[in-house]
N, C-alpha and C positions, 0 to 999 in steps of 0.2 A: 354419534357423526358416522356421515356415511362413508363407506370404502371405497375408495375409486379403483376404478378396473381400468389397468392399462394393457393394451394388446401389442405386442411386441412383432414385427414382420421383419422376417430376415431370411437369405436362403443357408446361412450357416449359423451353426450353434454345437454347443459340446455334444456329444464327444467329437465332433470335426475339431482338427486344430490348427489354430490361425489367432493372429492379433483382434480380429474382431470378435473371435470366440471367446477369448478371455475377457473384453472389455464387457461383452453382454453378459457372462456369467458373473461378474463382478457386480453388474447392474442390478440384475434379479435378485442377486442375494440381498441388494443393498434394499431393495423395492422390499423385499420378502420381510425382512428384519422391521423396515417401517410400516408395515401392513399395508402395503398398497396390495390390491389382487391384480396378479399379472398373468397373462396366458402368451405365450409365444408358439407363432406359426414358423417351421420352417420344413427344410429338406432332412433326410437320413444323412449321414456324413456322405460327401461326392466328391470331396478332394483329400479324404483320410481313408484309409482301409480301416473299417470296423466291421467286423463280423456280427456282434451283438450291440443293438442298440433298443431304447425301448419307443414303440410309436406313440403311446401315452404315457407322461411320466407327470405324477401329482406328488407335491410336496406342500408344505404348510404356506399358504398363500401364491402358490407357483403352479402351472399347469403348461406343461411343453407337448404340444403336436408334432411328431414329426412324421413328414409324409415321403412315401417312395417315390424316388426320383431316377431316370436311368442314367446310366453312364458313371464311371469312376476316374477316368482321365479328360471327360470332353471339356471340362473347364479349363484345366493348363491348357489344352490345346488351340482353345481359342481363346486364351489373353492376348496374342498379337492382332486379334480383330474383335474389337468391342462389340460391333454389330451382331455377330455371330454369337458371342458370349451372351449378350441381352437376351436374343432369340432362344439359346439354351436355357438359360437360368431362369426366365420369365413364366411361361405358359402353367406349369403344374403349380408353383405357388398363386398364381393369380386365381387357377380354379377353385382350389381349396378355400384362398380367403373370400373370396365371392361366396361361396357355400357357409363358411362359418359367419360371416357378417349377415347374411340371409337369417341367420337362426338369431344372433346373438347382439345386432349392433345396436338396439335399445340399451342394452347392459353396459356400453363400453363407454369409458369418459374421455378417454386419450388413447388415440392410435399412435405409434413410435416406429416410423420406418427407419430401416438402417441400408443406407446406399440407393443408388438412382434404380436399380430394377423393383427394388421394394417400393419406393416411391411411386413409380410408375402402377404397381398393382395398387396401391391405397388411392391414388387420385384417381385411377379408371372406376375403383369400387364404390369412391364417393359420388358420382353420379347416382347411382341408385339406393346407396345406404347412407346417409348423412349422420356423421359424427362432429360434437362441437368443436372437437379440438384436435388438431394431426400437426405432427410433428415428424421432421425428417433430419437424421445424421448424415452426414458427409463422414465418408471414411478414406476419402482418396484426394488426390490432386487429378482431376481432370484433364487428360491430355487435347490439345489442338482443339480447345474452344472457340473456334471461330463463330463468331455470332450470324454470319450469314450460313452456317451450314445447316441442314435440315437436323440432325444429329442435336446440335448444339440448341435450336429451337424448340425442339421436344423436350429436352432438359428443363430449361428455361419454363416453358410452359407448365411443366410437372412440378418443379420447385415453388412456383410463384404461388399453386394452390395453397400450400402448408402454411398455418397460423407462426410456424417458427420453425427457421434453417439452423440446425447446430453445425457449426461449421470447424473444422480440426486445426486450422491457424489464421493467421492474419492472411496468408496468402491466398488460401482457399477464400476468404473474405473478397479479398480484390477479385479472384477471378470470377466468382459468381457476380460482384458488381458490375464488373466490367460487360458482362453480356446480357445486362439488364433488369436484374433481379435486385429488390429493395434491401440496401444493408440494413435498413430496421427492422426487417424482418430476421437477421441473422444475429447469433450468440457463439463467441466461439467457445470451446470446451475443452475439457484436458481429462485424458484418461488417468487412473489412479490405480495404485496396487494395494496388497494386503502386504505392511511392513513385516508382519510376523512371519509370512511364507517367505518372502525374498530377504533373506537376513543377511548381515553383512559378512564380509570376508572375515575369518577366523585366525588366519595364519596368512604370510605372504607367501607367494607364490617363488618357487624356487627356479624353475625354467622360462624362458621366456615365450608367451603362449598367445598365438591370436584366433579369438573366437568370431567365428559367422555362424548366424542362427537366421535363418528364412528360406524362402524356395530356392531350389536348384536350378535356377533359369538365366538365360543371359541377360536379361537386364536386370538382374540384381548384381552383377558385374563380378561373377565367380569366375569367367574366365581370367579376365585379368587379376584378379588374386592370386588366380595359379601363375600367371606368369612373374606377378610380385615373388612369390613364395620361390620361385625358382632363382629368383637372385638373392633370396635370402636363406640359404640352407641351415643356419644354425639358429632359425627361429621355426617353431612349430606351427602349423594351421590346421585346425579344425572346425571342419563346417559340420551345420547339425541343421537338416531337412532335407526335403524331399522335392520333384519336381519333374519338368519332363526333359531337362539337361541332365539328368544325375548321369545316366551311363555313358553319355558322351564325355562328361567329365572326368567319371570315375577312367575312364579308357585315357583319356590324354593325361592322366595324372599317375598312371598304376605303376611309374618308375620313379617317381616323386615322393621321395623317403618321409619328406617334413610335412606331408600334405595328407590329411585325413578325413575323409568323408566316413561322418560317423551316423548317417540316414536321421530319419523323422523320429522325434521322441516326445513324451509329454511335457507341457511346461514344468510340472514340479521335478522331471528328470533333468530338466535343462539346468537348473540352480547350481549344482556342484561344478558345472562346467564354466559358469561366469565365476565362480570364486577361484578357479583354477587360470581363468585367464589374467593375461597382463593385458590385453585391451580386447575389444569388440568392436568390429568393423561391419560397416553398411557400404560399399562401394558403388551402390545403385546408378547406374546409367541413364535410369528414367526416374522421373520425380516420385519421392519419398512424401508421404501425407505427416502421419504421426504413429512411426512405429512403436510397438508395446516392448519390442526389443530394447529399447534405448533406455524405456523406463526399469525394465528389468536389470540389465546391465549396472546401471547407475547405483539403484538401489543394491543390487551386491557389491556395490564397491569398486565396480570396474569402468575405466573411462572409455570413451567413444573415441574412433574415427568414422564421419560419417561424410556423405554426399553432398556436395552443396544444391542438387536439383531437389526442387520441392520445397518442403516445408520442414523437414526433420531437423534442420540446424535451428529452428526455433524452439527445440525442445530442451534444449541445454544451454549453456552459457561457455566462454573460453577457459573457465576455470575447471569444466570437468571434461571437457572434450575439444576435438580438432576437426573442421570442416575443409574438405578438400574437393577439388574437381576431380572424378574418380578415374583418371587415368593411370596407368600402369606407373608411370614415372614418380606420380604423386604418392600413391599406394608406397612404392617402395621406400621414397624419400621420407617419407613421414614414419612410417614405422621404424626404419633404419635409426633416425635421430632419436626417437625414444629408447629404442635399445642401447645408444651408446651414450644416453644420458638419463640413468636411472634415478636421479635427484628430482628431475622434470616429472617423471612418470609418477613418481611416489608422491609429488604434491598432488597430481591429479587425482589417483585413487584415494588419499585423505579427503579431497573435497566432495567425491561423489554421492557417499550415504548422504551426510546432511543436506545436500541441494536436492536429492530424491526426496526425501523426507518432505522438505518445505515445500514441494511442489507437487509431488504427487501422492499426496494422502488422498483416503476416501470423501474427505470432504469435499473433493470435486464434484462427486454424484449430487449434490445440492444445485450447481447450476443448469444439470439438466431437470431434476426434481421440479425446479420453479416454473420450466415451462410446460409444466402438467398441471398447474393451477391458474 
């Protein structure tokens, strides 16, 4: 039986740190175990400070090409400006993908692009090097998709060329359908985790702690979280991550004794913090798609407070999490309510691990694999 060759295109891959990177690491591990020959084309870490990385990494059934690209903070700085971010992230990977396909496209069975930039790269290269099956995964809820805008028309034209569009949620599917894409091309997929790595809590938390894991940037609601912490001095707030607003938040919180910026960590090092936390919060003021943080927290037995914006609330039920409009008032009142009612919080905590095991097992990879055939 012929071994299928999968080519994955994404600007981000380990040792860069993030939700997409975690997902791709698990996906490539799954493919390797199931004897798919997989090649990854990516950049060196461009949002995580990593000095040592392998330009070429080869293990069983997996080859990773990491290409040099300039800038370490440009991606974060261009986040409020999607067009500039696209212009920054696309050219280098486009060039390397074009060269790779010129030499190898006849050996590829499926190209799997992750995100719009990778999708644009693949659709452009298809003009010159036809591959029988191309798949794209969305990892975001795209803001301001006005069908009349040029940027939306380009996105629609790009996505329409793919055999299959893997969307992160029902919200994502509806959004892409509204701009004219065929819903029959779309399939909702779920991320997953290794439950052996993300273990359950072994003991109860003695003091009440709130955990935030993500980029330290205004759009993640971190400044609203600080304002809520100022009203709840009896509760500890721990924030893990880095980003363009880290120094500003650090300066504003320097006299706030219950508010702790812990910096960026490897995913494996965050697990004990999930175990210690009473709640994990995502108070984003812009739409969230399918945050890995939600899965990680629930798998570790820690309930969620999450923004109503986007589709993250589709990832859990009211038995394990609470959805809020991410205002300071709502953040404060929701945390305080659970602080004042430990029995309610305890019920949430008991439900988390069983829910995560049923919803986010490695079996979810099969939905992606079926698009390859």
